[in-house]
C-alpha positions as CSV (number, residue, x, y, z in Angstrom):
1,M,71.3,272.3,254.7
2,N,72.8,268.7,254.7
3,F,72.0,266.0,252.2
4,D,69.5,264.2,254.5
5,A,67.7,267.4,255.2
6,K,67.5,268.2,251.6
7,Q,66.2,264.7,250.9
8,A,63.5,265.0,253.6
9,E,62.5,268.4,252.3
10,A,62.2,267.0,248.7
11,A,60.2,264.1,250.0
12,R,57.8,266.4,251.9
13,Q,57.4,268.6,248.8
14,M,56.8,265.6,246.6
15,Q,54.0,264.3,248.9
16,E,52.3,267.7,248.9
17,N,52.6,268.1,245.2
18,F,51.3,264.6,244.4
19,A,48.5,264.8,247.0
20,A,47.5,268.2,245.4
21,G,47.7,266.6,242.0
22,L,45.4,263.7,243.0
23,Q,43.0,266.0,244.6
24,Q,42.9,268.2,241.5
25,A,42.4,265.1,239.3
26,M,39.5,264.0,241.4
27,S,37.9,267.4,241.4
28,V,38.1,267.6,237.6
29,M,36.5,264.2,237.4
30,A,33.8,265.1,239.8
31,N,32.9,268.2,237.8
32,A,33.2,266.5,234.4
33,G,30.3,264.2,234.6
34,S,27.7,262.8,236.8
35,G,28.6,259.5,238.3
36,A,26.1,256.7,238.1
37,G,24.3,258.4,235.3
38,F,27.1,257.4,232.9
39,N,26.9,261.0,231.8
40,T,29.5,263.2,230.2
41,A,29.7,266.8,229.2
42,N,27.2,267.6,226.5
43,S,29.8,267.8,223.8
44,G,30.6,264.1,224.2
45,F,34.3,264.9,224.4
46,A,34.8,265.1,228.2
47,P,35.5,262.2,230.5
48,M,32.8,261.1,232.9
49,G,33.0,261.8,236.6
50,A,34.0,259.3,239.3
51,F,31.9,261.2,241.8
52,S,28.3,262.2,242.0
53,P,27.0,265.7,241.3
54,G,27.7,267.9,244.3
55,Q,29.9,265.3,245.9
56,T,33.2,266.6,247.4
57,P,36.1,264.3,246.7
58,P,37.4,262.7,249.9
59,A,40.5,264.0,251.8
60,L,43.4,261.6,251.1
61,Q,45.4,259.6,253.5
62,F,48.3,257.4,252.5
63,D,49.9,254.1,253.7
64,P,53.1,255.5,255.3
65,A,55.3,252.6,254.4
66,K,54.2,252.6,250.7
67,L,54.5,256.4,250.6
68,Q,58.1,256.3,251.9
69,E,59.1,253.6,249.4
70,L,57.4,255.5,246.6
71,Q,59.2,258.8,247.6
72,Q,62.6,257.2,247.6
73,R,62.0,255.5,244.3
74,Y,60.7,258.7,242.7
75,I,63.6,260.8,243.9
76,A,66.1,258.2,242.5
77,D,64.3,257.9,239.1
78,A,63.7,261.6,238.7
79,S,67.4,262.3,239.5
80,A,68.5,259.7,237.0
81,L,66.2,261.2,234.3
82,W,67.4,264.8,235.1
83,N,71.1,263.7,234.9
84,Q,70.4,262.2,231.5
85,G,68.9,265.4,230.4
86,L,68.1,266.3,226.9
87,Q,71.0,264.3,225.5
88,D,69.7,260.8,226.3
89,G,66.2,260.8,227.7
90,A,64.8,257.5,228.9
91,D,64.6,255.3,225.9
92,T,63.2,252.4,227.9
93,L,60.3,254.4,229.3
94,V,59.4,255.9,226.0
95,S,59.7,252.7,224.0
96,S,57.4,250.8,226.3
97,D,54.4,253.1,225.5
98,R,53.0,253.0,222.0
99,R,52.0,256.6,222.2
100,F,55.6,257.5,222.1
101,S,57.1,254.6,220.2
102,S,57.7,256.2,216.8
103,A,61.1,257.4,215.7
104,A,60.0,261.0,215.8
105,W,59.8,260.9,219.6
106,K,63.2,259.3,220.0
107,T,65.0,261.7,217.7
108,N,63.6,264.9,219.2
109,P,65.4,265.3,222.6
110,V,62.8,267.8,224.0
111,S,59.9,265.6,223.1
112,K,61.6,262.5,224.4
113,F,62.4,264.1,227.7
114,S,58.8,265.4,228.1
115,A,57.4,262.0,227.4
116,S,59.9,260.3,229.8
117,A,59.0,262.8,232.5
118,Y,55.3,262.3,231.9
119,L,55.6,258.5,232.1
120,L,57.6,258.7,235.3
121,N,55.0,261.1,236.9
122,A,52.1,258.9,235.6
123,R,53.7,255.8,237.1
124,T,54.2,257.5,240.4
125,L,50.7,259.0,240.5
126,M,49.2,255.6,239.9
127,A,51.3,254.0,242.6
128,L,50.3,256.8,244.9
129,A,46.7,256.2,244.1
130,D,47.3,252.6,245.1
131,A,48.7,253.8,248.4
132,V,45.6,255.7,249.3
133,E,43.9,254.4,252.5
134,G,40.2,254.0,252.5
135,D,37.3,251.7,251.5
136,A,37.5,249.8,248.2
137,K,35.1,252.1,246.3
138,T,37.0,255.2,247.3
139,R,40.3,253.6,246.3
140,A,38.8,252.6,243.0
141,R,37.4,256.1,242.4
142,V,40.8,257.6,243.1
143,R,42.5,255.3,240.7
144,F,40.0,255.9,238.0
145,A,40.2,259.7,238.4
146,V,44.0,259.5,238.1
147,E,43.8,257.2,235.1
148,Q,41.5,259.7,233.4
149,W,43.7,262.7,234.4
150,M,46.9,261.1,233.1
151,A,45.3,259.9,229.9
152,A,44.1,263.4,229.2
153,T,47.4,265.2,230.0
154,A,49.7,263.1,228.0
155,P,52.1,265.2,225.9
156,S,51.0,263.2,222.9
157,N,47.6,264.9,223.1
158,F,49.1,268.4,222.4
159,L,50.5,269.5,219.0
160,A,53.2,271.7,220.8
161,L,54.6,268.5,222.4
162,N,53.8,265.7,219.9
163,A,56.9,265.2,217.9
164,E,55.2,262.7,215.5
165,A,52.4,265.2,214.6
166,Q,55.0,268.0,214.2
167,Q,57.0,265.9,211.8
168,K,54.0,265.0,209.8
169,A,53.0,268.7,209.6
170,I,56.4,269.6,208.2
171,E,56.5,266.7,205.7
172,S,52.9,267.6,204.5
173,Q,53.7,271.3,204.4
174,G,50.9,272.0,206.8
175,E,48.3,269.9,205.0
176,S,47.9,267.6,208.1
177,I,47.1,270.5,210.3
178,A,44.5,271.8,207.9
179,Q,42.9,268.3,207.5
180,G,43.0,268.0,211.3
181,L,40.9,271.1,211.7
182,T,38.5,269.9,209.1
183,N,38.2,266.6,211.0
184,L,37.6,268.5,214.3
185,L,34.8,270.6,212.8
186,H,33.2,267.5,211.3
187,D,33.3,265.7,214.7
188,L,32.0,268.7,216.6
189,K,29.1,268.8,214.2
190,Q,28.2,265.1,214.5
191,G,28.7,265.2,218.3
192,H,31.3,262.4,218.7
193,V,34.9,261.6,217.9
194,S,35.1,259.5,214.7
195,M,36.6,256.1,215.4
196,T,36.2,254.9,211.8
197,D,35.3,256.3,208.4
198,E,31.5,256.2,208.9
199,R,30.9,257.2,205.2
200,V,31.9,253.7,204.1
201,F,29.0,251.9,205.9
202,E,25.3,251.8,205.5
203,V,22.9,249.7,207.6
204,G,21.2,247.2,205.3
205,K,23.7,247.7,202.5
206,N,27.1,246.4,203.9
207,V,26.2,245.8,207.6
208,A,23.1,244.0,208.8
209,T,22.6,242.3,205.5
210,T,21.3,238.9,206.4
211,E,18.1,238.4,204.3
212,G,14.8,238.6,206.2
213,A,11.7,240.7,206.8
214,V,9.9,242.7,209.5
215,V,6.9,240.6,210.6
216,F,5.7,242.7,213.6
217,E,6.2,246.1,215.0
218,N,5.0,248.3,217.9
219,E,6.3,251.4,219.5
220,F,9.1,249.5,221.3
221,F,10.5,247.1,218.6
222,Q,10.3,245.5,215.3
223,L,10.5,241.7,215.1
224,L,12.7,240.4,212.3
225,E,12.3,237.0,210.8
226,Y,15.2,235.6,208.7
227,K,15.0,233.6,205.5
228,P,16.0,229.9,206.1
229,L,19.3,228.7,204.7
230,T,18.4,225.0,205.1
231,A,15.7,222.9,203.6
232,K,14.6,221.9,207.1
233,V,14.4,223.8,210.3
234,Y,14.0,222.8,213.9
235,E,10.5,222.9,215.2
236,K,11.3,225.2,218.1
237,P,12.0,228.7,216.8
238,F,14.9,230.8,218.0
239,L,14.5,234.4,219.4
240,L,17.4,236.7,220.0
241,I,17.0,239.7,222.3
242,P,20.0,242.1,221.9
243,P,20.8,245.0,224.3
244,C,18.5,248.0,224.0
245,I,21.5,250.3,224.8
246,N,23.0,249.3,221.4
247,K,21.6,248.3,218.0
248,F,21.0,244.6,217.2
249,Y,23.4,244.5,214.2
250,I,26.4,243.8,216.4
251,L,25.1,240.3,215.9
252,D,25.0,240.8,212.1
253,L,27.9,242.9,211.1
254,Q,29.1,240.9,208.1
255,P,28.1,237.5,206.6
256,E,31.3,235.9,207.8
257,N,31.0,237.1,211.5
258,S,27.2,237.2,211.9
259,L,25.9,235.2,214.8
260,I,22.4,235.6,213.3
261,R,23.4,234.1,210.0
262,Y,25.2,231.3,211.8
263,A,22.1,230.4,213.8
264,V,20.1,230.4,210.5
265,S,22.7,228.2,208.8
266,Q,22.4,225.7,211.7
267,G,18.8,225.2,210.9
268,H,17.0,227.5,213.4
269,R,14.0,229.5,212.4
270,T,15.4,232.7,213.7
271,F,13.7,235.9,214.9
272,V,15.4,239.0,216.3
273,V,14.2,242.0,218.3
274,S,15.3,245.3,216.7
275,W,14.7,248.0,219.3
276,R,13.3,251.3,218.4
277,N,15.7,254.2,219.1
278,P,13.6,256.2,221.6
279,D,12.6,259.8,221.0
280,E,10.5,262.2,223.1
281,S,7.4,260.1,222.5
282,M,8.9,257.3,224.6
283,A,10.2,259.6,227.4
284,Q,7.8,258.1,229.9
285,K,8.5,254.4,229.2
286,T,9.5,252.2,232.1
287,W,11.3,248.9,232.7
288,D,7.9,247.2,233.0
289,D,7.0,248.5,229.5
290,Y,10.1,246.9,228.0
291,I,9.4,243.6,229.7
292,E,5.7,243.4,228.9
293,H,5.4,245.1,225.5
294,A,8.8,244.0,224.1
295,A,10.3,240.9,225.5
296,I,7.1,239.1,226.4
297,K,5.3,240.4,223.4
298,A,8.1,239.1,221.1
299,I,7.8,235.7,222.7
300,D,4.1,235.7,222.1
301,V,4.3,236.8,218.5
302,V,7.0,234.2,217.6
303,Q,4.7,231.5,219.1
304,E,1.7,232.8,217.1
305,I,3.7,233.0,213.9
306,T,5.2,229.5,214.1
307,G,2.5,227.7,216.0
308,A,5.2,226.3,218.3
309,K,4.3,225.6,222.0
310,T,7.8,226.6,223.1
311,L,10.8,228.4,221.7
312,N,14.5,228.9,222.5
313,A,15.7,232.4,223.4
314,L,19.0,234.3,223.7
315,G,19.7,237.5,225.5
316,F,22.9,239.5,225.0
317,C,24.2,241.9,227.6
318,V,21.3,244.0,228.9
319,G,19.1,241.9,226.6
320,G,20.0,239.0,228.9
321,T,18.9,240.9,231.9
322,I,15.6,241.8,230.1
323,L,15.1,238.1,229.1
324,G,15.8,236.8,232.6
325,T,13.3,239.3,234.1
326,A,10.7,238.4,231.5
327,L,11.1,234.7,232.1
328,S,10.6,235.3,235.9
329,V,7.4,237.3,235.2
330,L,6.1,234.6,232.9
331,A,6.9,231.9,235.5
332,A,5.0,233.9,238.2
333,R,2.0,233.9,235.8
334,G,2.3,230.1,235.5
335,K,3.6,230.3,231.9
336,K,6.7,228.5,230.5
337,P,6.9,229.4,226.8
338,V,10.7,229.3,226.6
339,A,12.3,225.8,226.4
340,S,15.9,227.0,226.9
341,A,17.7,230.3,227.4
342,T,21.2,231.5,226.4
343,L,22.7,234.4,228.3
344,L,25.7,236.1,226.6
345,T,27.8,238.4,228.8
346,S,24.8,239.2,230.9
347,F,24.1,240.3,234.5
348,L,21.3,238.8,236.6
349,D,23.4,239.1,239.8
350,F,25.0,242.6,240.0
351,T,27.4,241.9,242.8
352,D,30.5,242.0,240.6
353,T,30.1,244.9,238.2
354,G,33.8,245.8,237.9
355,I,34.8,249.4,237.2
356,L,31.2,250.5,236.7
357,D,30.6,250.1,240.5
358,I,32.5,253.3,241.2
359,F,29.7,255.4,239.7
360,I,26.9,253.9,241.7
361,D,25.9,255.2,245.1
362,E,22.7,256.5,246.8
363,T,23.5,260.1,245.9
364,S,24.0,259.4,242.2
365,V,21.0,257.1,241.9
366,K,18.7,259.7,243.6
367,Y,20.1,262.4,241.3
368,R,19.1,260.3,238.2
369,E,15.7,259.5,239.7
370,A,15.1,263.2,240.3
371,E,16.4,264.2,236.9
372,M,14.6,261.7,234.7
373,G,12.7,259.1,236.9
374,Q,9.4,260.6,235.8
375,G,10.3,261.3,232.2
376,G,13.0,262.3,229.8
377,L,15.7,260.7,227.7
378,L,19.3,259.5,228.4
379,K,21.0,260.6,225.3
380,G,22.8,257.8,223.4
381,Q,26.0,259.8,222.9
382,D,26.3,260.3,226.7
383,L,26.2,256.6,227.2
384,A,28.6,255.8,224.3
385,S,31.1,258.3,225.6
386,T,31.0,256.8,229.0
387,F,31.9,253.3,227.8
388,S,34.7,254.8,225.6
389,F,36.2,256.5,228.6
390,L,36.5,253.2,230.4
391,R,39.4,252.7,228.0
392,P,40.5,256.4,227.4
393,N,43.8,255.8,225.6
394,D,42.4,253.3,223.1
395,L,38.9,254.6,222.5
396,V,39.3,258.4,223.0
397,W,42.7,260.0,222.9
398,N,44.1,257.7,220.2
399,Y,41.5,259.1,217.8
400,V,41.9,262.7,219.1
401,V,45.6,262.5,218.2
402,G,45.1,260.7,214.9
403,N,42.1,262.7,213.6
404,Y,43.0,266.2,214.8
405,L,46.8,266.4,215.4
406,K,47.9,264.2,212.5
407,G,44.9,264.9,210.2
408,E,44.3,261.2,209.5
409,T,41.0,259.6,208.6
410,P,40.6,256.4,210.6
411,P,40.3,253.2,208.5
412,P,36.9,251.7,207.9
413,F,36.0,249.1,210.6
414,D,32.4,247.8,210.9
415,L,32.6,247.2,214.7
416,L,33.6,250.8,215.4
417,Y,30.9,252.0,213.1
418,W,28.4,250.1,215.1
419,N,30.0,251.4,218.3
420,S,29.4,255.0,217.2
421,D,25.7,254.3,216.2
422,S,24.3,255.2,219.6
423,T,20.8,254.7,221.0
424,N,18.8,256.7,223.6
425,L,17.1,255.3,226.6
426,P,13.9,256.4,228.3
427,G,14.6,258.1,231.6
428,P,12.2,256.1,233.8
429,F,13.5,252.8,232.4
430,Y,17.0,253.9,233.1
431,A,16.4,255.2,236.6
432,W,14.6,251.9,237.6
433,Y,17.5,249.9,236.1
434,L,20.1,251.8,238.0
435,R,18.5,251.4,241.4
436,N,17.2,247.8,241.1
437,T,20.2,246.3,239.4
438,Y,23.5,248.1,239.8
439,F,22.7,249.7,243.2
440,E,20.4,247.4,245.1
441,N,20.8,244.1,243.1
442,N,17.2,243.3,243.6
443,L,16.7,240.8,240.8
444,V,18.4,238.0,242.7
445,K,16.5,238.7,245.9
446,P,13.4,236.6,245.7
447,G,10.2,238.7,245.9
448,K,12.1,241.9,246.5
449,T,11.0,243.8,243.4
450,M,7.8,243.8,241.4
451,V,7.8,243.8,237.6
452,C,4.6,243.8,235.5
453,G,2.6,243.2,238.7
454,Q,4.6,240.1,239.6
455,K,7.3,239.4,242.2
456,V,10.6,238.6,240.6
457,D,11.9,235.2,241.7
458,L,14.6,233.7,239.5
459,R,14.2,230.4,241.3
460,K,11.1,229.8,239.3
461,V,13.0,230.0,235.9
462,D,13.5,226.3,235.9
463,I,14.7,225.7,232.3
464,P,18.1,224.7,230.7
465,V,20.4,227.7,230.4
466,Y,23.6,228.2,228.5
467,I,25.7,231.0,230.2
468,Y,28.6,232.6,228.4
469,G,31.1,235.1,229.8
470,S,34.2,236.7,228.3
471,R,37.4,236.4,230.3
472,E,38.6,240.0,229.8
473,D,35.2,241.7,229.7
474,H,35.3,245.1,231.4
475,I,31.5,245.7,231.0
476,V,30.3,242.4,232.4
477,P,33.2,241.0,234.3
478,I,33.6,237.2,234.1
479,G,32.6,236.8,237.7
480,G,29.4,238.8,237.1
481,A,28.5,236.6,234.1
482,Y,29.3,233.4,236.1
483,A,27.1,234.5,239.1
484,S,23.9,233.6,237.2
485,T,24.9,229.9,237.8
486,Q,24.1,230.5,241.5
487,H,20.5,231.7,241.0
488,L,18.9,229.7,238.1
489,P,17.7,226.3,239.2
490,G,17.6,224.4,235.9
491,K,20.3,222.5,234.2
492,K,23.1,224.9,233.3
493,R,26.2,225.0,231.1
494,F,28.8,227.7,231.7
495,V,31.4,228.6,229.1
496,M,34.2,231.2,229.3
497,G,35.6,232.7,226.1
498,A,38.8,234.6,225.5
499,S,38.9,238.3,224.9
500,G,36.4,241.0,225.8
501,H,32.7,242.0,225.8
502,I,32.3,242.1,222.0
503,A,35.4,240.4,220.5
504,G,34.8,237.4,222.8
505,V,31.2,237.0,221.7
506,I,31.7,237.7,218.0
507,N,34.2,235.0,217.3
508,P,33.0,232.8,214.3
509,P,34.5,229.3,214.0
510,A,35.8,229.9,210.5
511,K,38.3,232.4,211.8
512,K,39.9,229.8,214.1
513,K,40.8,232.4,216.6
514,R,41.0,232.5,220.4
515,S,39.8,229.7,222.6
516,Y,37.1,228.9,225.2
517,W,36.9,226.9,228.4
518,T,34.3,224.3,229.6
519,R,34.0,222.1,232.7
520,E,32.3,218.8,232.3
521,K,32.6,217.5,235.9
522,L,31.3,219.7,238.7
523,P,31.9,218.9,242.4
524,Q,28.9,217.2,243.8
525,G,27.2,218.1,240.5
526,K,26.9,221.7,241.6
527,F,28.6,224.9,240.3
528,P,31.2,226.2,242.7
529,A,30.5,229.5,244.4
530,T,32.9,231.5,242.3
531,Q,34.2,231.5,238.7
532,A,37.8,231.1,240.0
533,E,36.8,227.8,241.6
534,W,35.1,226.7,238.5
535,L,38.1,227.5,236.4
536,E,40.3,225.2,238.5
537,G,38.7,222.2,236.9
538,A,38.0,223.7,233.4
539,T,39.5,222.6,230.1
540,E,40.7,225.0,227.4
541,H,39.6,224.4,223.8
542,P,41.0,226.2,220.7
543,G,38.7,228.2,218.5
544,S,35.2,229.5,218.9
545,W,32.6,228.7,221.6
546,W,29.9,229.0,218.9
547,T,30.3,225.3,217.9
548,D,29.9,224.2,221.6
549,W,26.8,226.4,221.9
550,S,25.3,225.1,218.6
551,E,25.6,221.5,219.7
552,W,23.9,222.5,223.0
553,L,21.1,224.4,221.3
554,K,20.3,221.5,219.0
555,E,19.6,219.3,222.0
556,H,16.7,221.7,222.9
557,A,15.4,222.5,219.4
558,G,13.2,219.5,218.8
559,K,12.7,217.6,215.6
560,Q,13.3,219.0,212.1
561,I,10.5,220.1,209.9
562,A,10.2,221.7,206.4
563,A,11.4,225.2,206.3
564,P,8.7,227.9,205.8
565,K,8.3,229.3,202.3
566,T,7.2,232.7,203.4
567,Y,7.8,235.2,206.2
568,G,5.4,235.6,209.1
569,S,1.9,234.1,209.0
570,R,-1.6,234.9,207.8
571,K,-2.0,237.3,210.8
572,Y,1.5,238.6,210.8
573,K,2.5,239.5,207.2
574,A,5.8,240.9,206.1
575,I,5.9,244.7,206.6
576,E,9.2,245.5,205.0
577,A,12.6,244.0,204.3
578,A,15.1,243.4,207.1
579,P,16.8,245.2,208.8
580,G,13.8,247.5,208.9
581,R,13.3,251.2,209.7
582,Y,13.9,251.2,213.5
583,V,17.6,250.3,213.3
584,K,18.3,253.1,210.9
585,A,17.0,255.8,213.2
586,K,19.8,258.0,214.6
587,A,19.9,259.1,218.2
């Protein structure tokens, strides 16, 4: 057989092998979870599926030109790596990936070669995924499946191949292995991989410590009122609605990075919704229940306590979607109790949902509706694991390697403690949310959907709105956050911050970190159709967007009056100290 024939045979074999590998990766992903349900295996340790339950992964077709180029490149790179063999390895490949950057990998020829071969294959598989022909969703699903597969099969994840873990085991005389087993048993018992030393934190003791009291509660939420830090407060109170898929204290981690404390310090009489962590008694609750008996009820109670005709409100993430829906319902009833709204990394328009779109289709939505549309709970750990697997190397395998292979205890970090403190969701609430937002995008279709007996029409929410999006957000992509500008008729201000979904939002001015972008002059006074067009005329500012938002909020807060001396009112007396019981309940 001549050289060309050998090369052709090698190329054919490579195509078959990689196609089989892609198909296997997608099959594993299809069986590991359940698509739009954001579900994972019950242990909480398995990656979620890119395909719906019962779905067969599609047969793969490749762009011929890309495939030929990829074959030639792979043969050349693989040949070069093989010729280097165990003597040299591929230092550049290994050094470029932090999983293999320690000296132990570079000094162990077998480990270095295995890491180099893995990185070459991973790069080729990802390129092959990009060469798949098909619709955008299929291509995204293939890419996601391959990313999960490659993250899970890295040699760093296995003690037999991890040179750094082996070296630590030798140096510790086996103590690291023993500790790793202890860590594994602990995490299996608690049901999730430890991202931080959770023993260090206690809600109400060293997180969620801003002083206040619970002034109202029902089966959905507790309403917290915070002690004023100024002699005078603005006459219009301020209500924060956090996401019900997480606990409110992401907004109150530590005094120095607490958005709640910052609002109080700026002179706002501040109230916060603390969601109840649902149990079986709430398994029948719906989206309508959360709008009527939580968001709207919270607005009513704040008005009653303060005597204010109107208030200012903020919604974060899903809390913003809930707030926007509630304001539409109130507008349909002829009520306008909210003077201004702030939407932080929130969807109203679900056209651009980023990576989460790959889990949403008719089959998967129907599956969830059949499973829990009439009752049941979506377990908090399933939801938390899903979001972790959106960044598997950073939020899953990094801790698997550190906790179990190296026997390390992750350092204390309040943000990761909050991230592990998961919450359940009622099944009917969740099933409605999937179909009407992520799948059918009904909130932005005037009159398309009914909530609390009213047709949702965001065009009636004619109030000033401050809209914030994070540039690198993978949960609410910047385009998705910006899209709200196209549906709300009132005077709007859009601000883009640096970093991601959490780090972009929790960015106190005192830290003097990151930056944000504003645009003062809009073409014809209207927001452009896309965030990319808006950005062309935007100006970058160093530091935190909080100061910009604070100045905006003051304009809508009314005059200043004497700060109240006590919590609540004659009707709504203090029930217990903040942060209250609800936030302490575990899923």
